[in-house]
C-alpha positions in Angstrom: 91.1 78.7 59.0 93.0 81.5 57.2 93.0 81.1 53.4 94.9 83.1 51.0 93.1 85.2 48.3 94.1 82.6 45.7 92.7 79.7 47.8 89.4 81.5 48.4 89.1 82.1 44.7 89.6 78.5 43.8 87.0 77.4 46.4 84.5 79.9 45.0 85.2 78.8 41.5 84.5 75.2 42.3 81.1 76.2 43.8 80.2 78.0 40.6 81.1 74.9 38.5 84.2 76.3 36.9 86.5 73.4 37.6 86.6 72.4 34.0 87.8 75.8 32.9 90.5 75.8 35.5 91.8 72.4 34.4 92.0 73.7 30.8 94.0 76.8 31.9 96.4 74.7 34.0 96.9 72.1 31.3 99.6 74.2 29.6 102.2 72.7 31.9 101.9 69.4 33.7 101.5 69.9 37.5 104.6 67.9 38.5 106.8 69.7 36.0 105.6 73.2 37.2 105.9 72.1 40.9 109.4 70.8 40.3 110.4 74.1 38.7 109.2 76.0 41.8 110.5 73.7 44.5 113.9 73.1 42.9 114.7 76.8 42.3 116.4 77.2 45.7 118.9 75.5 48.1 117.8 77.3 51.2 114.6 78.8 52.5 113.5 80.9 55.5 110.1 82.3 56.5 107.8 83.2 59.3 104.7 81.0 59.7 101.2 80.9 61.2 99.7 77.4 61.6 96.0 76.7 62.2 94.5 73.3 62.8 90.8 72.6 62.5 89.0 69.5 63.8 86.6 67.5 61.5 83.7 69.7 62.7 85.5 72.9 61.6 86.4 74.1 65.1 89.8 75.6 65.7 91.8 73.0 67.6 95.2 74.7 67.6 97.0 77.9 66.4 100.7 78.4 66.5 103.2 80.8 65.1 107.0 80.8 64.6 109.8 80.6 62.1 111.3 78.1 59.6 114.9 77.8 58.3 115.8 75.1 55.8 118.8 74.0 53.8 118.6 71.1 51.3 118.9 68.3 51.8 117.2 67.5 55.1 118.5 70.3 57.3 115.9 72.4 59.0 115.0 74.4 62.2 111.3 74.9 63.0 110.8 77.1 65.9 107.4 77.8 67.5 107.1 80.9 69.7 103.3 81.1 70.2 101.5 79.9 72.2 104.2 77.5 73.6 107.8 77.5 72.7 109.2 74.5 70.9 112.2 73.7 68.7 112.4 71.0 66.0 115.9 70.7 64.5 117.2 68.3 61.9 121.0 68.0 61.5 120.6 65.5 58.7 121.2 62.5 61.0 118.9 63.1 63.9 115.7 65.2 64.6 115.6 66.9 68.0 112.3 68.0 69.4 112.8 70.3 72.3 110.0 71.5 74.7 111.4 74.1 77.1 108.4 74.1 79.3 108.7 70.4 79.9 112.5 70.5 80.1 112.5 67.6 77.7 114.1 66.8 74.3 113.2 63.8 72.1 115.8 62.4 69.7 114.8 60.6 66.5 116.5 59.3 63.4 116.0 61.9 60.6 115.3 59.0 58.1 112.0 58.4 59.8 110.7 61.8 58.7 112.3 62.3 55.3 109.6 60.4 53.6 106.7 62.6 54.9 104.9 64.7 52.5 105.8 68.1 54.0 109.5 67.1 54.2 109.4 66.0 50.5 107.7 69.2 49.5 110.1 71.6 51.3 113.1 69.6 50.2 111.9 69.7 46.5 112.0 65.9 46.2 109.5 65.9 43.3 110.3 62.4 42.1 109.4 60.8 45.4 106.3 62.9 45.6 105.2 61.6 42.2 105.5 58.1 43.4 103.1 58.8 46.2 100.8 61.5 45.0 98.9 62.6 41.9 99.9 66.2 41.3 97.5 68.6 39.6 98.1 72.3 38.8 94.6 73.7 39.3 95.3 77.3 38.5 98.3 79.3 37.2 97.8 83.0 36.8 101.4 83.7 36.1 102.1 85.2 39.5 100.2 82.7 41.6 99.8 79.0 41.4 97.7 76.4 43.2 98.5 72.7 43.3 96.4 69.8 44.5 98.0 66.6 45.6 96.0 63.4 46.3 97.6 60.1 47.5 97.9 57.2 45.1 97.2 54.7 47.9 95.5 54.7 51.4 98.8 54.2 53.2 99.6 57.9 53.6 98.8 60.2 56.5 97.1 62.9 54.3 94.1 62.5 52.1 94.7 65.8 50.4 97.4 68.4 50.2 97.1 71.9 48.6 100.1 74.1 47.9 99.8 77.8 47.0 102.6 79.8 45.5 103.0 83.6 45.1 105.9 85.1 43.2 107.6 81.7 42.9 107.7 81.1 46.6 105.4 78.9 48.7 102.8 81.0 50.5 100.5 78.4 52.0 100.6 74.6 52.7 97.2 73.0 53.4 96.9 69.4 54.8 93.9 67.2 55.3 94.1 63.8 57.0 91.8 60.8 56.7 89.8 61.9 59.8 89.0 65.2 58.3 91.3 67.3 60.4 92.7 70.2 58.4 95.9 72.2 58.9 96.9 75.4 57.1 100.4 76.8 57.3 100.7 80.3 56.0 104.2 81.6 55.3 105.3 85.2 55.3 108.6 87.1 55.0 109.9 84.3 52.7 113.5 84.4 51.6 115.1 82.1 49.1 118.7 81.1 49.6 119.2 83.3 52.7 122.7 83.5 54.4 122.8 80.5 56.7 125.3 80.0 59.5 126.9 76.6 59.8 125.7 76.2 63.4 122.1 76.9 62.5 121.2 73.2 62.4 123.3 72.1 65.4 121.2 71.3 68.5 122.9 71.6 71.9 121.1 69.9 74.7 120.3 72.4 77.4 121.4 71.7 80.9 119.0 69.8 83.2 117.0 68.6 80.2 115.7 65.1 80.0 116.6 63.2 76.8 114.2 60.7 75.3 115.7 58.5 72.6 113.0 57.4 70.2 115.0 55.2 67.9 113.9 51.7 66.8 116.7 49.2 66.7 
């Protein structure tokens, strides 16, 4: 799994037994306060991403690459180009998951995803995050920050989340589930508050595409 220089530094520091020193440095500002400052400093966000998923035995299970466009609250377009094309679009009411190779699109209520940790993080919903996770700022060098989020109960999909920031923008999102599977999403070409066209979050169902409605009554 690709790890940023900051992440590798933290892992090495923990091996050397320097976690106490890191906690002391990070204590200057509570983790939730600093994370709120970073996540609420923009209304829109765009980036390229590379996502790598490792199984519990450390073997690479999946690698994808694509682009992300987001506008608060709850509007986003996540497009994967490699290795298989896919579009995930939220118009605020519905989430559309389109697989061109399968000629299939799945329609879901956006409300079912708005409580997920990645959605809360990218939308800057720090108050909701605090209800579900303990937030620690484990290092702050001034130009780079690393946060560790652990769930307050066992009812969440992820057993651990790490967020790395560089230059006040998110650079890496690392997720680990209860089965030990780890996913790292590395962002590049980040742009805060980019110019966004009104139709960016409108999904038009392609011709001859099957629509699966996954909405519980």
